[in-house]
C-alpha positions in Angstrom: 0.0 0.0 0.0 1.0 3.6 -0.4 1.6 4.3 3.3 4.0 1.4 3.6 5.9 2.4 0.5 6.2 6.0 1.9 7.5 4.7 5.2 10.0 2.4 3.5 11.2 5.3 1.3 11.6 7.6 4.4 13.7 4.9 6.1 15.9 4.4 3.0 16.7 8.1 2.7 16.8 9.1 6.4 20.6 8.9 6.5 20.7 11.9 4.1 19.3 14.1 7.0 22.1 12.9 9.3 24.9 11.4 7.2 27.3 9.2 9.2 30.5 10.8 10.4 33.5 9.8 12.3 36.3 12.1 13.6 39.1 11.1 15.9 42.4 12.6 16.8 44.9 10.5 18.8 48.1 11.8 20.3 51.5 10.1 21.0 54.4 12.2 22.3 57.1 9.8 21.3 57.9 6.1 20.8 60.9 3.9 20.0 59.0 0.8 19.2 59.9 -1.6 16.4 57.5 -3.9 14.5 54.4 -2.7 16.3 51.3 -0.6 15.9 51.7 2.9 17.4 49.4 3.3 20.4 48.2 6.7 21.5 48.8 8.3 24.9 45.5 10.3 24.6 42.5 11.0 22.5 42.4 14.7 21.9 39.1 14.7 20.0 36.4 12.3 19.1 33.0 12.8 17.6 30.8 10.3 15.7 27.2 9.3 15.1 28.3 5.7 14.3 29.8 2.9 16.4 33.3 3.4 14.9 36.1 3.7 17.4 39.7 4.7 17.7 41.1 2.5 20.5 44.0 4.6 21.9 45.5 1.6 23.8 46.0 -0.4 20.6 46.2 2.5 18.1 43.6 0.7 15.9 40.5 2.4 14.3 37.6 0.1 13.5 35.2 1.2 10.8 31.5 0.8 11.5 30.0 2.3 8.4 31.2 1.7 4.8 32.4 4.7 2.8 35.3 7.0 1.9 37.5 8.1 4.7 40.2 10.8 4.8 43.1 9.8 7.1 45.7 12.3 8.1 48.7 12.0 10.4 51.8 14.0 11.1 55.0 13.3 13.0 58.4 14.5 13.9 61.4 12.0 13.7 64.6 12.6 15.6 67.6 10.8 14.0 71.0 10.7 15.6 74.2 9.8 13.7 74.4 6.0 13.5 70.7 5.4 14.2 68.5 3.1 12.1 66.1 4.8 9.6 62.5 5.4 10.7 59.8 3.6 8.7 56.1 4.2 9.4 53.1 2.9 7.4 49.4 3.2 7.5 47.9 -0.3 7.5 44.5 -1.4 6.4 43.4 -4.7 7.9 47.0 -5.4 9.0 48.5 -4.8 5.6 51.0 -2.0 4.9 49.7 0.6 2.4 53.1 1.1 0.6 52.1 4.6 -0.8 51.8 5.8 2.8 55.4 5.1 3.8 57.1 7.7 5.9 60.9 7.4 5.8 63.4 9.4 7.9 67.1 9.0 8.2 70.2 10.9 9.1 73.5 10.0 7.4 75.8 12.4 9.0 78.9 11.2 10.9 77.9 13.2 14.1 75.0 15.2 15.4 71.4 14.7 14.8 68.4 15.9 12.7 64.8 16.5 13.3 62.3 15.9 10.4 58.7 16.9 10.3 56.4 15.0 7.9 52.9 13.7 7.4 50.5 12.1 4.9 46.9 12.3 3.9 45.1 9.5 2.1 41.5 8.9 1.0 40.5 5.3 1.4 37.4 3.2 1.0 36.6 1.3 4.1 33.9 -1.4 4.7 32.3 -2.3 8.0 34.8 -4.0 10.2 37.9 -2.8 8.3 40.7 -1.5 10.6 43.4 1.1 10.2 46.5 1.7 12.3 49.9 3.3 12.0 52.6 0.7 12.0 56.2 1.5 13.0 58.5 -0.9 11.2 61.4 0.7 12.9 61.1 3.7 15.3 64.3 3.0 17.3 66.1 6.0 16.0 
């Protein structure tokens, strides 16, 4: 009947009135981990109308609603003479996204260098997908 169709249509387009959103900002002051996901020491900001979550203790964001997501991060690397290079990747479902690689190294014979960097990627995520920043080597 017409009333039922109207109710179904209203339900189908109701998300247009309040589109899903997920915003989270994690903070980590420093780390020297190797072969691990970077956890956060605090959650500076979080706002969502979905059940998506950024778990600061694990550093993992879990997607609750499929769609396009913009992911941005920045960092400062401190490299001393003789340190290993720093390699950080964004991972989706535990797999490195090679295009996201952040590399930092200092090849001087003495002293140190600070480098500032960051990345922004737009990704499609499905319900249940995860994202994290993975430090292949942050021992510098």
